[in-house]
N, C-alpha and C positions, 0 to 999 in steps of 0.2 A: 096084492094090489099093483106092485111094480110090474109083474108079468102081464096082467090084464091091460095095463096102460101101454106097455110095449107092444103087445099084440095089436091093439087098436091103431097104433101109430105106424107100425111096419107091415102088418098084415101077413106075417109068415112066421113059422116056427124058428127059422134061422135068426130072424130079427129078434124074437123073444130071447133066444139064447145069448145073442150079442148084448142085448140090453141088460139082461141079468148079470152077465159077466162084468159089464161096465159098472153096474150098481155095486157089486161085490168089491171090485177093485177100489172104487171111490170110498167105500166104507172102510177099507183097510189102509188107505193112504193116511199117514199121520197128519193131524191138523196143522202141525208146524210146517209140513212140506206143501200142503195145499194152500196155505196162506201166503199173502204177499205183504211184506212189511209196509207199514204206513209211510208214504213219502212225506218229507218235510214241506211245510207251506210257509216260506219265509215272507210272503206278501201279506199274510193274515195279521190283523192287529193283535197285539199281545193279549192272550187270555180272553179273547172275545167270545167266550162260551161260558157255560155254567160248570165250573170245575167239579163241584160235588156230584152233579149228575153224570159227568163224564167218568169219574172214578167209580160211581155206582154201576154204570154200564159195564165197565171192565170187570168188576167183581161178579155181577149178575151173569155175564156171559160164561164165566168159569163155573158158576153154580149150576147153570143150565146145561153144562156139558158142551157149550158152543165155543170150544177152544180156538177154532179158526177165527172167530170174531175177536176173541181176546188177543190172539197173536197179531192180528191186523191193526190193533190199536197201539202196538209197541213201536217206540223209536229205536230201532235196532242199533243204530250207530252209537247210542248212548251206553250200550252194554259192551261194546267192543267185540261182539261175536261175529262170526262169519255167516251164521245162519240162525233162524228163529229156533230151530230144534235144540240149540245149546241152552236155551232158557228153560225148557222143560216145565212149562206152566202146569201141566198135569200133576207133576210131582209136588210142586208148590201148593197146589190146591188140596191135594190129598193130606198134606201136613196141616193145612188150615182147618179143613173139615173134620179130619180125624174120624172117618167112618160115618159121619152124619150126612144124610142125603138131602135134607130139607132146610133151605135157608129161609128163616122166618122174617128177619128184618136186618136192615143195614142203616146205621146211624153214625153221624160224625160225633166224635167225643172230645175234640179239642179244636181251637180256632184254626182257620186256614192260615198257613204261615208261608211267607214269601222268602225264599233264599236267593237274594240278589246275585251273590257271587257265582251261583250255578244257573240262575234264571229258571228255577223250578218253583212250583207251588206245591206245598205239602198238604195232603188230605189224609187224616187219620180216621179210620172207621172201626166201629165195633160191630161185629157180625154175631147174630144170634141164630143158632141152629136148633131146630126142633127134632122131634122123633115121631112125626105123623106116621101111623101104621107100625111104629116100632116102639111100643111102650116100654120095652126093656132098656131102651137107650135113653140116658139122661140128657137134658138140654145142655148145650155147650155155647160158650161165648168165646170168640176169637178176635184178636186185634191185629189190624194190618195198616200199613202206610202206603199210599200211592203218590208218587211224584209225577207231576205233569209238566210238559214243555209248553212254551208260549202258544204253540199251534195245536195243543190239545192231545198230544200223544203221551203214552206212558213212558217216562224216562227211567223209572225204577219202582220197585215194589218190595215190601218187606213184611215179615211176620213177627209180631212181638210175642215170642213164645213165653217169655217171662210173665207178661201180663196174663196170658191165657192160662198158664200153669199155676201161678200164684195169686192171680186176681189183681185188681187195681192197687197201686202203691198205697201203703197205709199212710194215715195223716202223719206229717212230720211234726213232732212236738217242738216248742220253742227251745232255743239253745239254752243250756243250763247256766251260762254266764250272763244271761240277760233276763233277770227277774222282772216280773210284770211292773213292779213299783219303781224300777230304775229308769224307766223311759216312758214316753207317751207317743202314740201314733195318731196322725190325722191324714185325711185324704186331700190331695191337691190335684190340680190340673196343670200339666206341662204343655207348653206350646199353644198355638191358636188354630182356629178352624181353617181348613178342614182336617187338620191333623192333631186335634186335641188328644192328649194321652193321660190316662189315669195313673196317678202316682201316690206313693205313701211316704210321708215325712216322719221319721223317727227323731224325737227330740229328747235331750236330757232334761231332768227337772231343774227348775231355777229360772232366773231372769236372763242369764247370758250376759253379753253375747258369746255364742259358741262358734268354734270352727265347724265347718260342714263339709261333707263329702257327697258328690254326685256320683252314683253308681250307674254307669252307662247301660242303658237298655239296648240290646242288639239281638234281634231274632227270637225273642222270647218274652214271657211275662215278667212282671216286676220281681217275682220271688226267685227267679233264676233256678228253675227246677233242674235237678241233676239226678234223675231217677226218683228215688223216694226221698230225696233231700232238697232243701231250699237254700241254696248257696247265698243268693243276694239278700234274702231275708235275714239269714244268720249274720252276715256282715253288717247290715244296717242296724239291726237291733243290738248287736254286740258293741258297735261303735257308740251308739246312743247311750247304752248302759255305762260306758266308760267316758262319757263327757263330750262326745263328738256327734253332732247332728248328721243324719244321713238321709238322702233322698233317693228312692228307687222308683222306676216307672216302667210301664209296659212299652215295648219297642213298637215302632211304626209298622214293622213287618209282621208283628203279632196282632196288634190292635186293628190294623187296616190291611191285612194281607192281600186281599183281592184288589183293593183300590190301588195299593202300591204296585202290585204286579202289572196292572193295566196302564201304568204311566208310560208314555212313549219313550221317555228317558228316565232312568232312575240311578242316581249316583250314591256314593257313600255319604255325601252331604245330606241327601234326602233320607237315607237309611238311618243315620246315626248322628252325624255331626251337628246339624241344625237343632235337633232336639236336645242334645247335650248342652249347647250354648243357651238354649231357652231355659233349661233347668237351672243353670248357673245364674242367669238373669233373675229368675224367680226367687232364688235364695237371697240374692243381694237386696231384694226389696223387703225382706222380713226383719222386723226389729230385734228379734232374739238371735239373729245370725250375724256374725262378724263378717262384713262384706270383703274384708281384706284377707280372710283366711278360708277361702273356698277351694276345694281340691276336686279333681276329676279322677275317678277310679275306673279302669278298664281291665277286663279279664280276657285273656287269650286273643282272639282275632280283633277284639275291640281296641287293641293297641294301635291299630292303624288309625282309627277315628280319634283316639285319645290324643295322640301327638298332633294330629291336624287341628283339633279343637284348641290345643294350647298355642299353636301358631296363630290362630285367629283371635284368641283372647289372652293378651299378654299380662292381664291382671290376675290370672289364676295364681294361687299360692303354691300349687304343686301338682304333680301327676303321680298317681299310684298305679303301678302296672303289675298285675298278677298273671303269671304264666304267659308273658307277652309273646306274640308271634313276630317273626322277622321276615325279611325278604320281599320279593315282589308279589303283588296281590294275585296275579294269575297263576303263580306257582303254589300259592297257599293250598288250593283245593287238592291237588294231587299229593302234596307232601303230607297234609293232614290225613288223607285216605291211607297213605302208605304207613304212617305212624300207627293208626288204629289197626291196620292189618298185621303189623309186626308185634303188637302187644302180646298176643297169645302164642307168638313164635311159630304160628302155622299160617302161611299166606295161601289162601285157596286160589284156585284157577280163576274164579269169578272176581275175587278181589284184585288179582294181578291185572286182569283185563280192564277193570274199572280205572285203575291207576294209569294204565297206558292210554286210555281214552282221554283222561284229564291231562296227561302229559302232552299229548298231541294237540289238544286244544290250547294249552298254555304256549306251546311253540308257535302256533299260528297267530295267537294274539300278540306275542312278542314280535313276530315278523311284521304285523300290521303297524304296531307301535313304532318300529324302527323304520317304517316306510319302504320296506323291501317286498311287501306283498299287498295287494288290494284287500279291502274289507271283505271277508269271506261270508258264506252262509254258514254260520257257526251253530245256529239254533240258540244263541245267547246274544243278548243285546250288548254290543261291545263297548258302549259308552261308559258303562260302569267301570270297566277295566282301563280304558284309555284315559279316563279322568285321573288315573293314578300312575301314569307313565313315569318310570324311573323312581317312583316313590317307595322308599324302604323306611319304615318307621324308625328302626334302630339308627339309621344314618341321619334321618331328618331330625332326630332328637339332639344331634350335635349342635345345631344352631339355636336350640331353645335356651332362653334365659331362665326357664321354669325349673325349679328343683324337681328331682325324680326319685321315687322310691320304687325299686324293682324287686319283686319277690318271686321265687321259683320253688317248685316241688321237684324232688329228684325222681319221683315216680309219676310224672305227668301223664303220659299215655295218650295225649292229644297233640300237643305241640312238640316237635322234634327237639332233641337236646341241642342240635346245631343252632336253633333259634335262641336258646338260653345263652349259649356261648357267644353268639353274635351280639346280643344285647350287652352282656357283661363287658366284652371287649370294647364296645363303643362308649360305655359309661366310665371305664377306667380313665383316670386322669381328670375327672370332674369332681371337685370337692363338694359340690352340691348334689351329688348322686349317692344314694344309699342302696345297698344290695344285701340280700340275704337268701340263702338256699336252705330249704327245710328237708330233713331226712325223712323219707317214707311218706311224703305228701303228694297227693294227686293234683290234677290240673286245677280243681276248684279249691285247693288248700284243705282237703280232708286228710287227717292222719290215718292212713290205711289200717294201721294196727289197732286203732281205737274204734273202728267201725264194726258193726255187728250185723247178723242176718246172713241169709244164703249168699253164696259167692256172686250170684247173678243179680242180687238186690241188696247190696251193702248199704247200711243206713248209719248216718252219723251227722255231725255238725262240722262246719268250718272250725278248724282248730283255734282255741282261745288264744294260744300263743301268737298266732298271726294277727288277731284283733289287737292284742296288747302292743305288738310291734308297730302297727299302723298308728295307733294312738300316740305312742311314744315319739314316733317320727313327726307327726303333726304338731306335737307340743314341744318339739325341739330337743328331744332327748334320744340320742342315737350314739352308738359306739364311735369313738374317734379313730379307731385303728383303720388303716388303709387296706385295700383288698390286694394284699401281696400274694396270697396263695389260697388254695381251695379251703383250707381250714378256717381262713378268715371269712370266706363266703358263707360258710355254715354258721359262724358265730355272729355275723352281721358286721358290715364294714362300710367304708366310704370309698368312692372311686378315686379321689385325689389324695 
């Protein structure tokens, strides 16, 4: 057909030959070389498109073999590569499809989640492949994640090989230290319209009044999923079983991901702090809760919001920080990426490039914050970061009158050890600061040696010892020894 068309257009055998040569050459040029990277559109309103449809288009293009289309949807600068060909989408898709040629369906299998610190929207998709015309081929499900920038380009993509190989995570049973009869749960609503959040209140039996802990929701659902595990649920039920009420709730970025992403400005107050204060206010109105004994618990990156909430509510009884992050907000992204890349002791070329992209972005934001550079076209709304200029939670904690309990695992894998050391050094000298380091514990306070299952899907519960320590501190029972050395950190000590 190509030859007949060329002959009609050019009217000569030579023209036919030229046309055929061009067609053959075009067919052999790799899609990544023929494609032009999608240019950024910084004038577009943030996420003013249908994100799920955009992610489906990206996936369907690869399924149809239209890799040039897929390449042209990519935000190349987000990958730190010099060319689209370094991404090798064809290889990625071969791993996803695993020999299957027919994509039967694409469906979203979790909420849209907005990651404000990166300014990405996450869409997780379940792909079902069939075997039309290939009856010997069994059906296949594959799971991928697509991250989109505010102007609709693909900032990242990933393949959940564990989900594909082992299936969805099994149901996580209740923690063994929280018998059903030892607490009761009820559903509550945190905040007000248009940001009402579903929450779960775990209460000890009895009339009270009980001390209570608010577990900060940030970027996820109220159970705090960590693979096959439910971290926040374990903590809440464990505390309630030991006589301390606990409130956990869905984060705004999880419950209203798209609505949050479309805000012209979105700060940490919008993301976490306002809802944390609303949760505290809700507990103070409950007759079985002691209004003078309400604590805020933040895990990892939530340390930024926890300390800020304590500055805004001086009536808090205390802060509980688990695996807290330190440093400047714009450095957190690349440092966390670097820590994850270092965990397996093999940093891939792609991981190194992603870290360098985030480092460069952090340097630019720092320059803008210092007034040495004009606001650039970053592809990220800079207000989130500029709202936290010079803010380091570990240093900001020095001016707090609020008592602090800081707990660390020495096998964190998410927060760098430097952050742990920065927090401990800032808490030393404070008699109202309590510190403990747990041997063999992960970021979410799971004892790694007590977990079971395949290496890629370790299952377990937040260690009961951590629950017992939190309850002891809340009830005023903590070792009196000061933190003079590392051995005291592991035993539990006081900063002053």
